[in-house]
C-alpha positions as CSV (number, residue, x, y, z in Angstrom):
1,M,51.1,38.0,46.2
2,N,48.5,41.3,45.2
3,N,47.5,40.3,41.9
4,L,50.1,37.4,41.3
5,V,49.2,36.0,37.3
6,I,51.5,33.3,36.3
7,A,51.5,31.2,33.1
8,I,51.9,27.4,32.9
9,D,52.4,26.0,29.4
10,G,52.7,22.6,28.1
11,P,51.4,19.5,25.8
12,S,48.7,17.7,26.9
13,G,49.2,14.5,29.3
14,A,51.7,16.8,30.8
15,G,50.6,17.9,34.2
16,K,49.0,20.7,34.0
17,S,45.7,20.8,35.2
18,T,47.7,18.5,38.3
19,I,50.2,21.0,39.1
20,A,47.7,24.1,38.5
21,K,44.9,23.6,41.0
22,L,47.5,22.3,43.8
23,I,49.6,25.1,44.0
24,A,46.4,27.6,43.7
25,K,45.4,25.9,47.0
26,K,48.4,26.9,48.8
27,L,49.1,30.0,47.1
28,N,45.0,30.9,47.7
29,I,45.2,32.4,43.9
30,V,42.3,31.7,41.2
31,Y,42.9,28.3,39.0
32,I,41.5,29.1,35.4
33,D,41.3,25.5,33.9
34,T,41.3,27.6,29.9
35,G,42.3,23.4,29.0
36,A,38.8,22.5,30.3
37,M,37.1,25.8,28.6
38,Y,38.2,24.7,25.0
39,R,36.4,21.4,26.4
40,A,33.9,23.0,27.0
41,L,32.5,24.1,24.0
42,T,34.3,20.4,22.3
43,Y,31.4,19.0,24.4
44,K,28.6,21.4,24.3
45,L,29.1,21.5,19.8
46,L,28.5,17.5,20.6
47,M,25.9,17.2,22.4
48,N,24.4,19.7,19.7
49,K,25.8,18.0,16.7
50,I,27.7,20.7,15.4
51,D,29.8,20.8,12.8
52,F,33.2,21.9,13.1
53,S,32.8,22.7,9.3
54,D,30.3,25.2,10.5
55,L,31.4,28.6,11.1
56,S,27.7,30.5,11.7
57,K,26.4,27.8,13.6
58,I,29.6,27.9,15.7
59,K,29.5,31.5,15.9
60,K,25.5,31.3,17.1
61,V,26.9,29.2,19.7
62,L,29.5,30.9,21.7
63,R,27.1,34.3,21.6
64,Q,24.7,31.5,23.5
65,T,26.9,29.9,25.8
66,H,28.6,30.5,29.5
67,I,31.7,29.1,31.5
68,D,32.5,30.0,34.4
69,F,34.7,28.6,37.6
70,K,33.3,28.3,41.3
71,N,34.4,26.1,43.9
72,N,37.3,24.2,41.9
73,H,34.4,23.1,39.5
74,I,33.8,24.0,35.7
75,Y,30.2,25.2,35.0
76,L,28.9,24.8,31.2
77,D,25.4,27.0,31.5
78,E,25.5,26.2,34.9
79,A,26.2,23.0,34.7
80,I,28.8,21.6,36.2
81,V,30.6,19.0,33.7
82,D,33.8,17.7,35.4
83,D,33.8,14.1,34.1
84,E,31.6,14.8,30.9
85,I,35.0,16.9,29.4
86,R,37.0,14.2,30.2
87,T,36.2,11.8,27.8
88,N,38.1,10.3,25.2
89,I,35.1,12.0,22.6
90,I,36.6,15.1,23.5
91,N,40.3,13.7,24.0
92,K,40.6,13.7,19.9
93,N,38.3,16.4,19.6
94,V,39.0,20.1,21.7
95,S,42.0,20.8,19.5
96,N,39.7,21.3,16.0
97,V,37.9,23.3,18.2
98,A,40.4,25.1,20.0
99,K,42.1,26.5,16.3
100,I,38.8,27.9,15.2
101,K,39.9,31.7,15.7
102,D,36.4,33.0,16.6
103,V,36.4,29.9,19.2
104,R,39.8,31.5,20.7
105,L,38.8,35.3,19.7
106,K,36.5,34.8,23.4
107,L,38.0,32.1,25.2
108,V,40.5,34.7,24.8
109,E,38.4,37.8,25.6
110,I,37.1,35.8,29.2
111,Q,40.2,34.1,30.1
112,R,41.9,37.6,30.5
113,E,38.4,39.1,32.2
114,I,39.1,36.6,34.8
115,A,42.7,37.4,35.7
116,K,42.6,41.3,35.0
117,N,41.4,41.9,39.0
118,K,42.8,38.2,40.7
119,S,45.7,36.7,42.1
120,V,45.3,33.4,39.1
121,I,47.4,30.8,37.8
122,M,45.7,29.8,34.5
123,D,47.0,26.3,32.0
124,G,47.0,26.2,28.9
125,R,49.2,25.7,25.8
126,D,48.7,30.0,24.9
127,I,49.1,31.8,27.6
128,A,52.5,33.0,28.0
129,S,52.7,33.3,24.2
130,H,49.5,34.6,24.2
131,V,46.5,35.1,26.5
132,L,48.7,37.2,29.4
133,P,52.1,38.2,27.7
134,N,52.9,40.4,31.3
135,A,52.6,37.1,33.4
136,D,54.5,37.6,36.6
137,F,55.8,33.8,36.1
138,K,55.6,31.6,32.8
139,F,56.8,27.8,33.2
140,Y,56.7,25.4,30.4
141,L,55.8,21.5,31.2
142,S,56.5,18.5,29.7
143,A,57.4,15.1,29.2
144,T,57.7,12.3,26.7
145,P,55.0,11.1,24.8
146,E,54.9,8.0,26.2
147,E,54.7,9.1,29.9
148,R,51.7,11.2,28.7
149,G,50.1,8.9,27.4
150,K,50.4,6.9,30.0
151,R,49.2,8.9,32.1
152,R,46.0,9.9,30.3
153,Y,45.5,5.9,29.7
154,K,45.8,5.7,33.4
155,E,43.2,8.1,33.7
156,L,40.4,7.5,30.8
157,T,40.3,3.2,32.0
158,K,38.5,4.4,35.2
159,N,35.3,4.5,33.1
160,N,36.0,2.8,29.8
161,N,38.4,-0.3,29.6
162,N,38.0,-0.4,24.8
163,I,40.2,2.2,24.2
164,S,44.2,0.7,23.8
165,L,47.1,2.4,25.0
166,E,49.3,2.1,22.1
167,D,45.9,4.4,20.3
168,V,45.6,6.7,23.5
169,I,50.1,7.6,23.1
170,K,49.4,7.9,19.4
171,D,46.1,10.6,19.5
172,M,48.6,11.9,22.5
173,K,50.7,12.4,19.0
174,E,48.4,13.7,17.0
175,R,46.9,16.7,19.1
176,D,51.3,17.2,19.8
177,K,50.9,18.2,15.9
178,I,47.9,20.0,15.7
179,D,48.3,21.9,19.0
180,S,52.0,23.2,17.3
181,T,51.0,23.8,13.9
182,R,48.2,25.7,14.5
183,E,47.9,29.1,12.8
184,I,45.5,30.7,15.3
185,S,47.8,30.8,19.1
186,P,49.8,27.4,18.7
187,L,51.9,25.6,21.5
188,I,54.9,26.9,21.9
189,K,57.4,27.7,24.7
190,T,58.5,31.3,25.9
191,E,61.6,32.3,25.5
192,D,61.0,34.1,29.2
193,A,59.7,30.5,30.4
194,V,60.9,27.7,33.2
195,E,60.7,24.5,31.3
196,I,60.6,21.5,33.9
197,D,60.3,18.7,32.1
198,T,57.9,15.8,34.8
199,T,58.6,12.8,33.5
200,N,60.2,11.4,35.7
201,K,59.1,13.6,38.8
202,S,56.6,13.8,40.6
203,I,53.7,15.8,40.8
204,D,54.9,17.0,44.5
205,E,58.2,18.0,43.0
206,V,56.8,19.6,40.7
207,V,55.0,21.7,42.9
208,D,57.7,22.3,45.3
209,F,59.6,23.3,43.3
210,I,57.3,26.4,41.2
211,I,56.1,27.9,44.7
212,S,60.0,27.9,45.8
213,Y,60.8,29.5,42.8
214,V,57.4,32.2,42.8
215,K,58.6,33.4,46.8
216,R,62.1,33.2,45.5
217,R,61.2,36.9,43.4
């Protein structure tokens, strides 16, 4: 298990983060939530009222932003932002930030640096295809837009009752379109990735399958 590298890709709401966290804990390796990194930057841009088309200001923010993971928390400029980055306004805007070339170049640089000398499991949309193409194991998690929408709706309604399931599913489909058609590192399933449809599977079932697969090889 020395320098074990596991890549997990898939659309929003497929269960990547939850599953990757559990696998990291069971295998005692570092979990890197790349989606959370993009969410954290989106949060900072929104809080500073920076237009996503203003590349000069975005580049300046990138130079002055520090993102890290410690003890299963994400830190933005030394502050924990676990809850702040999981709101619906972030859901609606993160794909538009993630498709910006300079943003992707900077965050991918950070992600690769973290994975250099550690055993890691990293999840996102372009991990196997772009960030860690030489990963030891590659998995692609999928589920129907309706199922993924239900999961996200359940998550969002914990703190916000003014949102409908239909709107969440609509936003999910729009995000899928943006992620899969963007010019820079679009969401794809690589040929060497093992696809797992999580629609009718429990979290434990998926976790057990991936761990068993890793240990068999």
